N, C-alpha and C positions, 0 to 999 in steps of 0.2 A: 664071505666077502670081507669080513672085518680084518682077518689076518692078511689077506692080500692087500687091503687098503693100508694097513700098518707098514707092510713091507715096502709098498711103493712110496709111502710117506718117508720112511727112513732112507730109501734109495734117493729120493729127491733132496732130502736134507743133506745127505753125504755129497751129492752131486753139486748142489747149489752152494753148500758151505766150504767145499774143497778142503776135506780133512787132510789130504795129502796134495799139495799144491800141483805138482806136475801130473800125477795121476788124475786128479780132479779135472784139470784142464784138458787132458787127453780124452777123457771119456765125455766130459761135458761139451767138448767142441764138436762132437760127432753124434748126431742123432741116430745114425745107424747102429752105433754101439750102445748108447743109452736106451734106445727104443728096444734093442734085442734083449738087454738085461731087463727091462720093464715087462716084456712079454714073457720071459722066463719066470719072473716073480708072480705073474698072473696066470701061469700054467698054460700059456699059448705063445711058445717062443717063435713059432712060424709066423704068426700074425705080427708079433713084435719085430721080426727081421723085415717083413714086407712094409709095414707102416713106417718103421724107422728109416728104411732105405728110400721110401718115397719122400719123406720129409728132407732127408739128406740131399736129394736131387735139387730141391729149392735152394738150400743154403750152402751148397758146395762151393759156390762162387762168392760167398760172403767174405768180406775183408773187415777185420776189426782194426780200427784206427785209434791209437791212443788208449787201448783197453776198453773202448766203448763200442758195443755192438748195436745193430739196428733191431735186434730181437734178443729175447732171453732163451738161451739154449736149453735150460732145464725145463721151462714151461712148455717149449715146443717139443722137445725130444722126449721127455719123460711124461709130463702130465697130458700132452697132446696124444701120445701113443696109448697111454692108459685109457683115457676117455673113449678113444676110438675103439679099442678092443672090448672094454666092458659094455659099451653101448651097441656093439655089433654093427658098426658102420664100415664102409668100404675105405680102402686106403686113400682113394681120391677125396672123399668127404673128410677123412681124417687129416689130409694136408690142409684143407681150409680151416679146420678146427685148430691145427697147430699154428698156423699163421696168426689167428686171432689170439690164441693164448700166448704165443711168442711175443706179440706186441703188448699184451696185457702184463706180460712178466716183466717188461721194462720198468713198469711202475714199482713192482716188487724190488727189482735189483737197485733201482735208484733210491727207494726208501731204505734198503739195507745199507747202501754205502753212506747215506746220510746219517742214519742211526749210529753206524759204527764209528763215525767221527768222534762220538762221545768218548769211546774207549781210547781213542788216540790221545786226547787231552788228559785223560786219566794216567795213561802211560807216561806222559810228559812230566807230570808231577813227580812220579817215582825217579825218573831220569834225572831231574833236577836235583834230587836229594841223593843221587848215586846208588839208589836201591834197584839195580838192574835185574836182580833175580826174579822180580815179580812182573817185569814188563811183559813176558810171554803170555801172561793170563789176559792182558787187556789187548795185546797185539794179535793173539791167535785164538785162545780158548773161549773168550766171551763172544767174539764174532762168529765162531763156529757153532757155539750153543744157541745163539739167537737166531741163527739161520733156519731154525725149525719154524719160526714165525712166518718167514717169508716164503719158504719152499716146502717144508715138511707138512705143515697143517693144510695149506691149499691142496697139496697133492693127496692127502688123505681124505679130505672132504669131497674132492672131485671124484674119487673112486668109490667111496662109500655111499655118499648121498647123490652125487651128480649123475651117475650112470643111468639110473632108473628115470629120473626127470628128463634127462637129455634125450634118452631113447624115446620116451613119450612125445617130447616136443618134435623130434625128427619125424615120427610116425604121423604126426598130425599135420605136418607141413604139406602144402599142395604140391602135386607132382612137378610143376614147372620150377618151383624153388629148388627141389632136390635135383632136378636135371641142371639147373644153373650152378649148384654146388659141385656136382660132378664135372661140369664143363670147366669150372674154374680150376678144380683139382687136376684136370688134365692139362691145362695151359701152364700152370705154375711151375712144374718141373722143367719145362722148356725154358722159362725165364731164368731159372737157377743155372741151367746149362749155358744159356747166352751170357750170364754174368761171368761164369767161369772162362768161357771162350775169350771174353773181352780182356781177361787178365792175362791169358797165356797165348793169345792168338799170334800165329806166325804164318805168313803166306805160304811158306815152304811146306807146311804140314797139311795143306788143304786136301791133298790126295788121300791122306789117311781118313780124313772125315767123310770123303766121298766113299771110300771102301766100307766104312761102317754104315753109312746110309744104304748102300746097295745090299749089304748083309741083312739089314733089318727089313727094309721096304720091299725088296724084290726076292731075296732068297729066304725070307722068313726065319732067319736064325733066332733062336732064343737067347737070353741074356748070357747064358754060360758059353754058348758058342761064339757070341760077339766078343766076349771077354777073352777067350782063347785066341781068336784072330788078332785082337789088339795086342795081346801079349807077344804073339808071334811077330807081328810087325815091329814092336819094340825091340825084340831080341835081334831081329834082322838089322834094324837100324843101327844097333850097337855093334853087332858082329861084323858088319860090312864097313864099319868106320865112318858111316854116314854123319854121325854125330859130330865128329871132328871136322868133317867137311862143312857142315853148317855153321859151326863155331868159327871156322876160318873165314867163312863168308861174312859173318857178322863183324869180325875184326877188321876185315877189309873195308867194311862200310864205315 
């Protein structure tokens, strides 16, 4: 468990510190990706994909305004997935864990940004002297290194020490509380999808939503089959030129 905890801690450090800005944002912004890699590091990539995808459902409609998010993606996607896997909880319960950790992670991210402001003032002093060669140390290196405090260490402790205690706590909870956690975990993905629909809703596409509902509720298609049907609808929509027709309708309005 020590090695796994160290690997998850390093992964959280890389993810939260964004060693490579665009790669870090790409992975950090998608729990399904960060969760999959977390599962791989823990030796259970299947659970990582399932838990990460479940968390993604909630946050897929999340909109970041001015660089500020309503949750911390590293805490939700990595630490949430890791704690769920090592404590042998279901993805539904894992989602409620991720929500709590994602909110808690806001404290860490805000503390990180506040602390990193110190390095900005240090860089200003060198800029005033014209010594620009050392500015990268304060603008990039030190913030990345200190990210281990806000992300790496909490992830390590959560996996190495938290799993046993958390599993014991979950096993000692009354059944009605566990049922409530599962119920909340079932509803939250619907909330995420609703948030996404609010952003992209167009009355002209309601028919496709109905097709998807029929496939799942009545025809009992699995997720792969529904994905293929959705992909086929998208290809037909493009091949028949319906996208240009819809765009033309929008322009006319």
